[in-house]
C-alpha positions as CSV (number, residue, x, y, z in Angstrom):
1,M,18.6,149.2,-87.9
2,A,21.3,146.6,-87.4
3,T,25.0,147.2,-88.1
4,E,27.8,144.9,-89.3
5,N,29.5,142.6,-86.8
6,T,32.6,144.5,-85.6
7,I,33.9,142.1,-83.0
8,A,37.7,141.8,-83.4
9,K,39.0,138.6,-84.7
10,N,40.9,136.7,-82.0
11,Y,44.2,135.2,-82.9
12,I,45.2,131.9,-81.6
13,P,49.1,131.7,-81.8
14,R,50.4,128.4,-83.1
15,D,52.6,128.0,-80.0
16,I,49.8,128.1,-77.5
17,P,48.1,124.7,-77.1
18,V,44.3,124.6,-76.9
19,T,42.3,121.8,-75.2
20,V,38.7,121.1,-76.2
21,I,36.6,119.4,-73.6
22,G,33.9,117.2,-75.2
23,A,34.2,115.3,-78.4
24,A,30.6,115.5,-79.6
25,R,29.1,117.9,-82.2
26,S,30.2,121.3,-80.7
27,G,33.5,120.0,-79.5
28,V,34.6,118.5,-82.8
29,G,33.3,121.6,-84.7
30,V,35.4,124.0,-82.6
31,A,38.4,121.7,-82.7
32,K,38.3,121.7,-86.5
33,L,37.8,125.5,-86.6
34,L,40.8,126.1,-84.4
35,S,43.0,123.6,-86.1
36,S,42.3,125.1,-89.5
37,A,43.3,128.5,-88.0
38,G,46.7,127.1,-87.0
39,A,46.1,126.3,-83.4
40,C,47.6,123.2,-81.7
41,V,44.5,121.4,-80.6
42,F,43.9,118.4,-78.2
43,V,40.4,117.0,-77.6
44,S,39.4,115.2,-74.4
45,D,36.2,113.3,-73.7
46,N,35.7,111.2,-70.6
47,G,33.0,109.1,-72.3
48,D,33.5,105.8,-73.9
49,Q,34.9,106.0,-77.4
50,A,32.4,103.6,-78.9
51,S,29.5,106.0,-78.0
52,I,31.2,108.9,-79.9
53,R,32.7,106.9,-82.7
54,T,31.2,109.2,-85.4
55,Y,32.9,112.2,-83.9
56,T,36.3,110.6,-83.2
57,D,36.3,109.4,-86.8
58,E,36.0,113.0,-87.8
59,L,38.9,114.0,-85.6
60,D,40.9,111.2,-87.2
61,R,40.2,112.6,-90.6
62,F,41.5,116.0,-89.6
63,T,44.4,114.4,-87.7
64,I,43.4,116.1,-84.5
65,P,44.7,114.2,-81.4
66,Y,42.3,113.2,-78.8
67,E,41.7,111.0,-75.8
68,T,38.5,109.3,-74.5
69,G,37.5,107.7,-71.3
70,Q,39.3,110.2,-69.1
71,H,40.6,113.8,-68.7
72,S,44.3,113.1,-68.3
73,E,46.9,115.5,-67.1
74,K,47.5,116.4,-70.8
75,V,44.4,118.6,-70.8
76,Y,46.1,121.1,-68.6
77,D,49.0,121.6,-71.1
78,A,47.2,124.5,-72.6
79,G,46.7,128.2,-72.6
80,L,43.1,128.0,-73.5
81,M,40.4,125.5,-72.7
82,V,37.2,125.3,-74.8
83,V,34.2,123.6,-73.2
84,S,31.2,122.0,-75.0
85,P,27.7,123.1,-73.8
86,G,27.2,119.8,-71.9
87,V,30.2,120.4,-69.6
88,P,29.1,122.0,-66.4
89,S,30.9,125.1,-65.0
90,D,31.6,123.2,-61.8
91,A,33.0,120.1,-63.6
92,A,36.3,119.0,-61.9
93,V,38.3,119.5,-65.2
94,V,37.0,123.1,-65.5
95,L,37.6,124.1,-61.9
96,E,41.2,122.6,-62.1
97,A,41.9,124.5,-65.3
98,R,40.9,127.8,-63.8
99,K,42.9,127.0,-60.7
100,R,45.9,126.6,-62.9
101,G,45.2,129.9,-64.7
102,I,44.0,128.5,-67.9
103,T,41.4,130.6,-69.7
104,V,38.1,128.7,-70.1
105,V,35.6,129.7,-72.9
106,S,32.7,128.1,-74.7
107,E,32.4,126.9,-78.3
108,L,30.0,129.7,-78.9
109,E,32.7,132.2,-77.8
110,V,35.4,130.8,-80.1
111,A,33.0,130.6,-83.1
112,S,32.1,134.2,-82.7
113,W,35.8,135.2,-83.0
114,Y,35.8,134.0,-86.6
115,C,32.4,135.1,-87.7
116,R,32.5,138.1,-90.0
117,V,28.8,138.5,-90.6
118,P,25.9,139.8,-88.4
119,V,24.6,137.5,-85.7
120,I,21.1,137.1,-84.3
121,A,21.3,135.2,-81.0
122,V,18.1,133.7,-79.5
123,T,17.9,132.6,-75.9
124,G,15.5,132.0,-73.1
125,T,14.0,129.1,-71.2
126,Y,11.3,128.1,-73.7
127,G,10.7,128.7,-77.4
128,K,14.2,129.1,-78.6
129,T,14.0,126.5,-81.4
130,I,10.6,127.5,-82.8
131,T,11.6,131.2,-82.7
132,T,15.0,130.5,-84.4
133,T,13.1,128.4,-87.0
134,L,10.6,131.3,-87.6
135,I,13.4,133.7,-88.1
136,G,14.9,131.3,-90.7
137,R,11.6,131.1,-92.5
138,M,11.2,134.8,-92.7
139,L,14.8,135.3,-94.0
140,H,14.2,132.5,-96.5
141,D,11.1,134.2,-97.8
142,A,13.0,137.5,-98.0
143,E,15.7,135.7,-100.0
144,R,18.3,136.6,-97.4
145,L,21.3,134.2,-97.2
146,H,21.5,132.8,-93.7
147,I,22.4,129.8,-91.6
148,L,20.7,128.4,-88.5
149,A,23.2,127.0,-85.9
150,G,23.8,126.4,-82.3
151,N,21.3,124.3,-80.4
152,I,19.3,124.0,-83.7
153,G,21.0,122.1,-86.5
154,D,24.8,122.3,-86.8
155,A,27.4,123.7,-84.4
156,F,28.1,127.4,-85.0
157,S,31.8,126.5,-85.3
158,N,31.2,124.5,-88.5
159,H,30.0,127.6,-90.3
160,A,31.5,130.7,-88.6
161,A,34.6,131.2,-90.8
162,Q,33.0,130.2,-94.1
163,L,29.9,132.4,-94.2
164,N,29.3,134.5,-97.3
165,S,29.7,138.2,-96.6
166,N,26.0,138.8,-97.5
167,S,24.8,136.2,-95.0
168,L,23.3,136.3,-91.5
169,A,24.0,133.8,-88.7
170,V,21.0,132.9,-86.6
171,V,22.2,131.1,-83.5
172,E,20.0,129.4,-80.9
173,V,22.0,129.7,-77.7
174,S,21.3,128.0,-74.4
175,S,22.4,129.4,-71.0
176,F,25.0,126.5,-71.0
177,Q,26.6,128.0,-74.1
178,L,26.6,131.5,-72.5
179,D,28.2,130.3,-69.3
180,H,31.7,130.8,-70.7
181,V,31.5,133.7,-73.1
182,E,33.8,136.7,-72.8
183,R,33.4,138.8,-75.9
184,F,30.4,137.3,-77.7
185,K,28.6,140.2,-79.1
186,P,25.5,139.5,-81.3
187,N,24.2,142.3,-83.4
188,V,20.6,141.3,-82.4
189,S,19.9,139.4,-79.2
190,V,16.5,137.9,-78.3
191,I,15.5,137.0,-74.8
192,L,12.2,135.1,-75.0
193,N,11.5,134.4,-71.3
194,I,13.2,133.4,-68.1
195,R,11.6,130.6,-66.0
196,P,12.9,129.1,-62.8
197,D,13.0,125.6,-64.3
198,N,15.9,123.2,-64.9
199,L,18.2,125.0,-62.5
200,H,20.2,121.9,-61.5
201,R,23.1,123.2,-63.5
202,Y,23.1,126.4,-61.4
203,G,22.7,124.9,-58.0
204,D,19.0,125.8,-58.0
205,S,19.9,129.4,-58.1
206,V,17.7,131.7,-60.2
207,D,20.3,134.5,-59.8
208,K,23.0,132.4,-61.4
209,Y,20.8,131.4,-64.2
210,V,19.8,135.0,-64.9
211,T,23.5,136.0,-64.8
212,S,24.1,133.4,-67.5
213,I,21.2,134.7,-69.7
214,R,22.5,138.3,-69.3
215,R,25.6,137.4,-71.2
216,V,23.7,137.4,-74.4
217,F,23.6,141.2,-74.4
218,E,26.4,142.0,-71.9
219,N,28.9,143.1,-74.6
220,Q,26.3,144.9,-76.8
221,D,26.5,148.6,-77.2
222,K,24.3,151.4,-78.7
223,D,24.8,150.0,-82.2
224,D,23.2,146.7,-81.3
225,I,19.7,145.6,-80.6
226,L,18.1,143.7,-77.7
227,I,14.7,142.2,-78.2
228,Y,13.0,141.2,-75.0
229,N,9.7,139.8,-73.5
230,A,8.0,142.8,-72.1
231,D,5.5,140.5,-70.3
232,D,8.1,138.7,-68.3
233,P,9.1,140.4,-65.0
234,L,12.5,138.7,-64.7
235,V,13.4,139.7,-68.3
236,T,12.2,143.3,-67.9
237,E,14.2,143.7,-64.7
238,L,17.3,142.2,-66.4
239,I,17.3,144.4,-69.5
240,T,17.5,147.6,-67.5
241,K,21.3,146.9,-67.5
242,A,21.5,146.8,-71.3
243,R,23.5,149.4,-73.2
244,S,22.0,148.4,-76.5
245,R,18.8,149.6,-78.1
246,T,15.9,147.7,-76.6
247,Y,12.6,146.7,-78.2
248,G,10.0,144.7,-76.3
249,F,7.4,142.3,-77.5
250,S,4.1,141.7,-75.7
251,V,0.8,139.8,-76.1
252,E,-0.7,141.7,-73.1
253,K,-0.2,145.4,-73.8
254,S,0.6,148.0,-76.4
255,L,4.2,149.3,-76.5
256,N,5.7,152.6,-77.6
257,E,8.5,150.7,-79.3
258,G,8.4,147.1,-80.3
259,A,5.9,144.4,-81.3
260,Y,2.5,143.7,-79.7
261,L,-1.1,142.7,-80.2
262,E,-3.6,145.5,-80.8
263,D,-7.2,144.3,-81.0
264,G,-6.0,141.0,-82.2
265,L,-3.7,142.5,-84.8
266,L,0.0,141.7,-84.8
267,T,1.7,145.1,-84.8
268,I,5.2,146.5,-85.0
269,R,6.0,150.1,-84.0
270,I,9.6,151.3,-84.4
271,G,10.7,155.0,-84.5
272,G,7.2,156.2,-84.6
273,K,6.3,154.1,-87.6
274,K,3.5,151.6,-87.1
275,L,3.2,148.5,-89.2
276,S,0.3,146.1,-89.2
277,L,1.2,142.5,-89.9
278,L,-1.7,140.1,-89.6
279,Q,-4.8,139.3,-87.5
280,Q,-4.0,136.7,-84.9
281,N,-6.9,134.5,-86.1
282,A,-5.4,134.4,-89.6
283,I,-2.4,132.4,-88.2
284,R,-2.9,128.7,-88.1
285,I,-0.7,128.1,-85.0
286,H,-2.6,129.3,-81.9
287,G,-1.9,130.4,-78.4
288,F,-0.3,133.5,-76.9
289,Y,2.9,131.6,-76.4
290,H,3.3,131.1,-80.1
291,V,2.2,134.7,-80.9
292,A,5.0,136.0,-78.6
293,N,7.5,133.9,-80.5
294,I,6.2,135.3,-83.8
295,L,6.4,138.9,-82.6
296,A,10.0,138.3,-81.4
297,A,11.0,136.8,-84.7
298,A,9.4,139.6,-86.7
299,L,11.2,142.2,-84.7
300,A,14.5,140.4,-85.2
301,V,14.3,140.2,-89.0
302,S,12.9,143.7,-89.2
303,A,16.3,144.9,-87.9
304,F,17.7,143.7,-91.2
305,G,15.2,145.3,-93.4
306,V,12.8,142.4,-94.1
307,P,9.7,144.1,-95.4
308,V,6.3,143.8,-93.9
309,E,4.9,142.1,-97.0
310,T,7.4,139.3,-96.6
311,L,6.5,138.9,-92.9
312,Q,2.8,138.7,-93.9
313,Q,3.6,136.1,-96.5
314,T,5.5,133.9,-94.0
315,L,2.8,134.2,-91.3
316,R,0.1,133.1,-93.8
317,R,2.1,130.0,-94.4
318,L,2.4,128.9,-90.8
């Protein structure tokens, strides 16, 4: 069902300086990636150096220049600014960069430029980590090479350019990481739910939060897949704008296409073909919330040909 990642590799000319804002896990990862690609990189973190010593030691090992305790005027000597997920869109340094005409993108965006393998991106308010982990278990049981990155585990940037051609990249992405994407185009995107919680980053605006979540599928086309929560009204309204193929998952109703519960049986129906996975009561983790995550994960790996027997094997081990 899924196709190879075809996003064009972006070229960072050696003579265009790049500033990375944030010297923690994601910032250092993307700084190393860009530096290894020949970019002139400068990292800036307004935190105290003692609190990020592990990361600045890494920058020292790679001879990447940086500053701590401030964002000096030097950060604006750049054609591109890459922001870590913890940096708000309305941070003074971001607003000033845009005012000066500097392109601002996220670590997720840059990592995707260098990723040559298919990507599964999982987002939503709740359940991202467990669903990403479930996808990883299913791929492991299917003996498919893969990495888990993003909010879970390591920064995507630390793996993007080194992935084996037979691998998959499973990336847990928050709305914060999606705030500054431009061309990020996962082969399979998953929206678990949208809840009006933790909106302080978006000025308590649900609309702004939803706009951020939409970016996970905004660049997808008919060759890509969007998996969505068919029981969530905000999600079902949002995905009407999708150009990709859409498959829902539901714990409340049967679906013509997607994954759902049918008389307590976890079921997948794609292209008229109906597959029975396992009875809900045979799975040791309980609750409709967890079942929804399982259905979403099963749909995601089914896009890459993971057989139903493997899915059943994984589910029995949960």
